[in-house]
N, C-alpha and C positions, 0 to 999 in steps of 0.2 A: 902624330901631331894635333893638336889642338884647334877644330877651325869654328870662325865664325861667319855666316854667311846669310847677304840680305836679300829678300827674295820679293818683287812689288807683282803683287797677282791682281788678276778684278775682282774686285768684291760680288762674287755670286758664287752662289751653292756648289757644294763641293769641290771647290778649287783648295781649300784646306788638306782632304782628302785625297788627293792628288800626289803634292806637292808629300804628303808623311807614308804613303802608300810608294813613292818613287823609294824614301830611304830604306822604308821596309823592308822592299822587293829586294834590294842591296846589299842587305842585312846589315845596316849603318844601326847603330846604337844614336839617337838623336838623346842629348844631354840635356839641352831645354830650347823649347821654340815659344816665340811670343807672340802675336799677331793684334794686328789692330790697323784703324784706319788710318790714315794718312791724311795732309793737307785737302786729299780730294778724296769725295767721299764714296766713290767707286772704287777706287784703290784701296789695299790694304798691304803694308809691310811686314811680313816675314823674318823673323830674326832666329835663325835656326845657329847654336852648336853642337858640331858632331867629332867624330875625331876618324883620321885615318891617315893616307899616306897623302901628300899633292896630286898626284897622278892618278887614283885615286877619286879624290874633290874633284879633280879637272873634268874630269868623265860623268859626274853625278853633277857640276854645275851645266854643261853640255846638254846633259837630259834636262836637269829644269828650265833650261830656255827652249826643251822642243815643245814643255805642256802647254796645254789649251790656254791655258789661262794665265801666264807667264809673261809678264811685260819685260822684268827687268832680273839679270842677278849677278850681286859683287859679292867677289869673295874679299870680305875686309879687313882678313887673316893679313894681306899682304899692306894694306893702308895704315897710316896713324886713324887712329877709330875715341870717340867717346861708347864706353860700356857702361852701362848700369843694370842694376838689378835691385830687387825689392824683398824682403824678410819680415815676417811676422813670429819672434819667436817668444811662446809661453814655456817661463820658466816657473819652480816652486819659489815658493815665499814661504818664508820663516822669519821669526821675530826679528833676529841679529844679522840678516843680510840684504834689505832694505836699502842702507847706502850705500852698499860696495856696488848690488846691481845697477843704481843712478850713477855711480861714478862712473863705471863702467859703459854705460849707456851714452855719458859725458862724453867719453874718452872717442867713443864713435860716432858723436853727433847723432846718435840712433833719440828714438823719442820714445816715453812710457805712454800706450794705448789704453790699457784696461788694466785695471789693479782688485783687486780682490782680498780675502784674507788667507787666500791659498796659493796664489800665481799671479804672477807680473806677464804682460806680452808688450816684447819691445819691439819697435820698428823699425828696422836698419835700412838704407839706400845707402847706393854707390856702386862703386865696381866690383864684381864678384870675388875679388879675392878681401877686400873688407869684408865683404858679405858673413865669408868662409872665417876670416877672422874673428867676428865676431860671433859666429855659430861657437867656435872653439873655446873661447875668454866663459859663454856660457853654460856651455857641458857641463861645468862640476857644482853649477846650481840645481842640475836635473833638468832639461829638455822635455816639457809635457808632451808640445807639439809647435810642428813646424810648419811654415808654409813659403815656398818662395815663387817671385813670382818668371823665373826667364830671365836673360841677358836679351835688353834691346841696347842697341846700338847704331851707331852714325859715322860718318866719315867726317875724322878732324882736318878745322883749318881750312874747307874751302866756303864761299860764300854760298849759303844754296840760292839755290835758280828757281824761281817757282815754275813747278812741274806741269807740265799739259800731258793730258793722256795723250795728243796725237804724235809726240817726241818722243814719247816713251815707245811706240809702235814702230818706228825707225830705227 
């Protein structure tokens, strides 16, 4: 089963490596990982998408909680959540397919961010399923290159409370 886990870590040298090493040491593949500062500059949020049965993921979460720089770990798989991803997709441009590519971009609410006489680059954002669908419909045009950001996610439906570093440590 696919799991989405968020880890709040102190924004320090080596924190990312310790989390990544925990996964590799357990033989887990990380499907995607995103990391960035939160509303507090000293804290970063890592969003990790991985696969495994519930028991193994529970063990990984317990071990993540034991890491030095870890402040909070949440398995978002168990919660309603908002997930987003960004993809840049460069497809082959030929004289006759410009309108078709533009129409497909409109369907996915994507943006054409670059165009030249040989290729078009489309930016797609949304839930991972939407990004996957956009990639699938762009394949027949010949995907020359693609970059994906990885999933970022937050719990849905809760009013955000101001996060104080001291509260996370308790």
